[in-house]
N, C-alpha and C positions, 0 to 999 in steps of 0.2 A: 209366506205361510210361517207361522211361527207357533201352533198350537196342535197338540195331538188330535183334538177334536176335528180341525180342519183337513187333518191328513187323513184320517180314516172316514170322513165323510166323501172324500175323493173317490169316484167310481174306480172300481178293480183294485184299488190298493188293499183291501182286506183280505180278497182271494189270494193276492200275490203275497202278502205276508203270511197267510196261513200255509202256503205250499213251502215257502222259505223255512218256515218253523218247523214243519213235519220234516223237511229234508234233515235240517239240522239236527233234530231228534234223533232221527234214524242214524244218521252217520256217527253221533256221539255214542249212542247205545252199541253200535255196531263195531266201532273204533275200539273202544275199550274192551268188548268181549274178544274181539279177534287178536287183540294185543296180549290180552290174559292167555288166550289159547295159544298163541305162538311161543310166549314167554315159559309158560308151564311145560312145552312140548321141547324147547330146545335150550332153555336157561340163557339164552343169548340176549343181552342188551341191544345189539344192533339189529338182530331179525325182529325182535319185538318192537323196536323203534319204526323199522321198516314197514311192518304189517300194519302200522297206524297211520304213516305218513308216506310211505313209499310210491302211494298211487300219484303224488305231485310230480314225480318224475315224467310220467307218461304226458303231464301237461306241456312239455316243451315241444312235443311231437303235434299236439292239438294247436299250440300256439302259432305253428308256423304251417299248419295244413288245413285246420278246420274253421279257424276264428272268422271267416269272410261269411260263413253261415248265420252268424249271429245277429247280422243287419239283413240279411237276405232269406230267411226262413220265417213262416208266419209263428209269432213266439208262443201262442197258445198250443200249436201242434208240437213245437220243439220241447217245450217243457213238460208236456205230457208224455211223450217218448222218452224224454231222458229220465224221468220220474220211473218209468217201467223198466228202464236197461238197469238203474240201479237197484230196484226191487229183485228181478232176476238174478243179477250178480252176487246178492248178498244171499239169496237162498242157496245159490251153488258154493259158497264160501261155508254154509253150515252141513255140506254133505260129510257124513263120517268118513275117516280115512282118506280124505282128500291130500294128495301129495303135496309137500311144501312147494315146489314148484308150480304146480297148477294152483296154489292158494294165490301166489305172487302172480301168476300171469291174470287171473281175474281182478286183482287189485290194480294191475296197470291197465286193464282194459277199462275199468270203472273211472280210472283217472282220466284216461282219454275222452270218455263221454263227458267227464265232469269239466274239462276245458271248455266246452261249450255252453256249459250250463251258466256261467259267470256273466259272460256277455249277454245270453240271450235275457236273462233275469234283470240285469241292471240296466240293460239299453230298455227294456220295457219299463222298468221305473222311471227312468228318465222321460219316457214317452208319456206315462201317465200322469206325473206330478208338473206343476209348473216349474219355470226355471229357478225360482226362489225357493222351492220346496224340496229340491234333491237332497240337500245336507240333512234337513229333519227327517226325510223318509230313509236315507241309507242309515242314519244314525238310529231309527227305531228297527230297521232290518238287523243291524249289528245288536241292538240290544236283546233282539228275540234270541240271538245266538247265544249272547249271556245267558239268557233265563233257560233256552233249552239245553244248554251245556250243563248248568247247574243241576237241573231236574234229571237230565239224560245222564250223566256222570253217577249222580247220586244213584238214580233207578236202575242204572247199568250195573253198578256194583252190587246192588243188592239181588238184580236178576241173576247176574253171575253165580254169586254164593248161593242163594236159593235154587235154582235151576241148573244151569251150565251155559258154557260161553257158546256152544251152537243152538240152545233155546234162546238166547239172547239175540243171536243172529237173525232169526226168525221174526222176532218182535221188530228189529229194525227194518227187516225185508215190508213188514205188513205197515209200517209208517210210511215207507216209499209208495206203496201201493195207495194209501190215503192222499198223499201228495199229488200222485197222479190223477185220481178222481176229480179233487178240488181245482187243478188246473184246467181239467177238460171242462168241467160243468160251471166253475166260477169266474173265468175269464172270458171276455170277448173275443171274438174272431177278428184279429188285426192282420193287414197286409204287411208284407215286410219292409223295413225302413229304407231299404237301397235296392236299386234295381240289378238286375243280372244273375247269374248262377253263381252259388259259392263254388270255390275251387282254390286248391292249393297255390296257384299262380295269383289268383285275386287277393288271397289271404297276406302273401310274401308282399305284394305292392303295396298294400294299405299298411302293413308293417313299417315297411322302409319309410313311407310317408310320416308315419306317428314317431318313428324313431328319429328321423331328421331334424327334429326341432332339441336345440339343447335345454330348453325348458322341460318338455315332455321326457327327455333322457335322464335329467337328474330327478324328477319326480319319480319315473319308474325305478330307478335304483333305488332311491330312499324308501319306496313302498316294498320293495322286494327284499334287499338283502339284511338289514337289521331285523326286520320282522321274522325272516327264515331263521336267523341264526337262534332267536329267542325262542322260536318253536321247537328247535332241536333241544333246548333246555327241558321244554315241556315232554319231548318224549322221552325222557329219561323217567319221568316220575315213577313209572312202574319200576324200572330197576332200582332207583333210590329208596323207595318204600312201599313194596308190592302190597302191603296191608293197607295203605291210606292214599294209594294212587289217586283212587276217586275223590278223596278230599282236596286233595292237590289240584286235580282237574276244575273241581267245582270251585274251589278259591280263584283259580285263574279266570274262570267264567263270571265271577262275580265282580273281581277288579275290572275287567273288562266292559260289564255291563254298566257300573258305576261310571267309567271314564266316558263311555260313549252317550249315558243320560246327560252327564254335565255338558260335554262340549256340544252335542247335537242340540239341547234344548235351552241351555240357560247362560252360554257364553255368547255374547255379543259380536256381530261381525266385526266391529272395529279392534277386537283386543284377541281375534283369533291368532292373528300372526304372532303376538306375544307370546302365547302359550305353545304354539306348535313346537319350537326347537326344545323346550324343556321337557315335553311330553316325549318327543323322542329320544331323549336320553332316559327318561324315568323307565322306558320300555325295558332297559337291560340293567342299569346300574344295581338295583335291588338284588339281583342274582348273584352279585359278586359276594353274597355272604354264604353261599352254599359251599364255597371253598372251605369253610369251618365245620361242614357238615352239622348245620342247625337242628334243633330239636323241632318236633313238628308245629308247635304253636309259631315259632318265629319263622319257619319255611312258608307255612300257610300266609302268614302276614307279608313276606316278600314277595311271595307269588302273587298275591291279590294287588298290591301296591304297584307291581312292576308290569301287570296286565293293563291297568289304567291307561298305560302309556299308549295302548293299540289307538285309543282315540285320536292319536296324530295321524292316522291314516285318512280320518274322515276329511281333515283339512287338506292333506295333500290331494286327495280325489276330487274335493273342489276346484282346486287350482287346476287338475288336469282337465277337467271338463270345460274349464273357462279358456284354455289353450287349444282345444281340438274342435273341428268344425262338427256340426250335429250330424251330418250322414255318417261320420265314422264313429260317433260316441260308442255304440254297441261294442265294436270291435276293439276300441280304446280302451273301455272298461274289463272287456274280455281278456285283452292282454295283460292288463294290471291284475285281474284274479287269475290267471293262468302263470304269469310270473311268480306270483305270491306264493301259488300253491307249490310251484316247481322249486322254489326256494325253501320253502317248507320241507321238501323231501330232502333236498341238500342238506338243511341244516340237520333234519333228523339222522342222515346217514354220517355227517361230520362227528355229530354228538355221539352217536352211537360207537364210533371207530375210536374216537378218542377215550369213552368209556371202557370199552376192551381193553386198554392198554393201563389205564389208570383208576378211576372210580367215577361212578355216576355223578356225585358231586363234585369233582373235581371239574370233570367235563362240561358241567354246568357254568362254571365259574370262567373257564376258557372262552365257552362261547359269548357269555355275556361282556367280557372284556373285547372280545373281536367285534360284538355288535356297537359298543361304544366307540371304537375305533374309527368303523366304518361311518358312523353317524357323523362324526366329527370331520372326517374328510370330505363329506358329501354337503356340508353345511354352508360354505361361499357360494355353490350354484344354487342354494335353494333361498339366497336371500330375497325380500320380497321387493327389493328395488329394481331387480332386473328382470321381472316378469311382465311389467307393463311393456318394456322395449320389445322382449320376445315376441309378445302377443300381437304388438302392433305391426311387426315384422311380418308375422305368419299371414295375418290379414290382409 
């Protein structure tokens, strides 16, 4: 599968695409509104960053307790219920006078629900598409993330200014409700991919199997850690430039969109290994310029260029599926998604803590330097020549 026309002609891909787009738009608009609300109340870069990305911490609990459900629940029912949970949680966040501790409790609860969502969604994607279609399909979903974030951050900035952060949160809740409706009436009823009841014990057993492979361990670490550190940079946009934070978020989304488009559609299979390592470094290196506190045009260019490096994750996910049994694919992708989100929360907390004692620009440069160091340290375990041996040993 090499064309977008083939992709969208595949049954169920369009509604799955629509559900994902609506949820990304909802989280984008709501995240900017929530970060603005918390920063305006507390003037704390750390709390503002955690309000936007702190839900990622509860993904750890979901990863060790809930992920077996990704392959053991009917996908349509799971996606519908999760969208309704996000809708209800966002409505609660918009309640005036909500204490800060209650706000963060709701954010963490929504993160726990989200830990299951990645496994359900991407496991269904792998089920809907033929084997050679996953990279293109996942790249299109990532491109949708880029488009929705560009539109969402731009629209969110306008909504927050024209109305209020709480009013903008209600818009996000409405988008989650749309996602629930499309999931319920647009997707076919499918049985679970795996037998048995979901449980923490089953989740833990499968996670141990996934982690037992050296190939998968290196892939998971490469997918989780460098990306999370760079999301820490993104979590400081509001503190770096409150007036133009939406512009920085939109430029990051545009860069990610460009990278996913090029890699998913135009980079031939034989060339993917050559671009994988440079893309992983590209993700962090441009952020080093923030040490100089650049003017807005240079900051926007650096952010867009760096975000194109997120496309390396597509290539790493393709490798992950190649070394994972199909009956564990949903949980494997869910573990990747949950780990990524968790590290985003860790990155936001680290970046916010550094910024508390230095400045937002200095903290962004520090996080970028650590991301480069981690990427270089993981490089030997990601060399292509080792994958055939590991994959054969697994089978």
